[in-house]
C-alpha positions in Angstrom: 8.2 -81.3 -1.4 9.6 -78.1 -2.8 10.7 -77.0 -6.2 14.2 -75.4 -6.4 14.9 -73.3 -9.4 18.3 -72.3 -10.7 19.0 -69.4 -13.1 21.9 -68.1 -15.2 25.3 -69.3 -14.0 23.8 -71.1 -11.0 22.0 -73.4 -13.5 25.2 -73.8 -15.5 27.2 -74.9 -12.5 24.6 -77.3 -11.1 23.6 -78.5 -14.5 19.8 -78.4 -13.9 17.2 -75.7 -14.4 15.1 -77.0 -11.5 14.5 -80.0 -9.3 12.0 -81.2 -6.8 13.4 -81.8 -3.4 11.8 -83.8 -0.6 13.0 -81.8 2.4 11.7 -79.5 5.0 14.5 -77.0 5.9 13.6 -74.3 8.4 15.3 -71.5 6.4 16.8 -70.7 3.0 20.3 -71.1 4.6 19.4 -74.6 5.8 18.4 -75.5 2.3 21.7 -74.1 0.9 23.6 -76.1 3.4 21.7 -79.3 2.5 22.4 -78.6 -1.2 26.1 -77.8 -0.6 26.5 -81.2 1.2 25.2 -83.1 -1.9 28.0 -82.7 -4.5 30.9 -80.4 -5.5 28.8 -78.8 -8.2 26.4 -77.5 -5.6 29.2 -76.3 -3.4 30.6 -74.4 -6.4 27.3 -72.8 -7.2 26.7 -71.7 -3.6 30.3 -70.8 -2.8 29.7 -67.0 -2.7 26.3 -66.2 -1.3 27.0 -62.4 -1.8 26.8 -63.2 -5.6 23.4 -64.7 -5.2 19.8 -63.6 -4.7 16.9 -65.8 -3.6 13.2 -65.7 -4.0 10.7 -67.8 -2.0 7.4 -68.4 -3.7 8.4 -65.7 -6.2 9.0 -63.0 -3.6 12.6 -61.7 -3.2 13.9 -62.9 0.2 17.1 -63.3 2.1 19.0 -66.4 3.3 17.4 -66.2 6.8 13.9 -66.4 5.4 11.7 -69.1 6.8 10.6 -71.9 4.5 7.6 -73.2 6.4 4.9 -73.8 3.8 7.1 -72.6 0.9 6.5 -74.4 -2.4 9.3 -72.9 -4.5 12.8 -71.4 -3.9 14.7 -69.8 -6.8 18.4 -68.9 -6.8 19.8 -66.4 -9.3 22.5 -63.8 -9.7 21.7 -60.1 -9.0 20.0 -58.5 -12.0 21.7 -55.6 -13.6 19.8 -52.7 -15.3 20.8 -50.8 -18.3 
């Protein structure tokens, strides 16, 4: 089981702030592909991965990051300073 969190416009497109998923993907990209295959709203949220950042267990990661033992994956747009 893993918690998947969605922030900002990712949450708006999917319609959920978070969900618990019973899956064991090898990498973040494998998880993204599983989510994309679910419904159109997931496909829309993950359409442009260049516009997304990911954190695995609250550490900034990339889409090739392994998920073995991970408890939480969060997707969010890049943060802007100012």
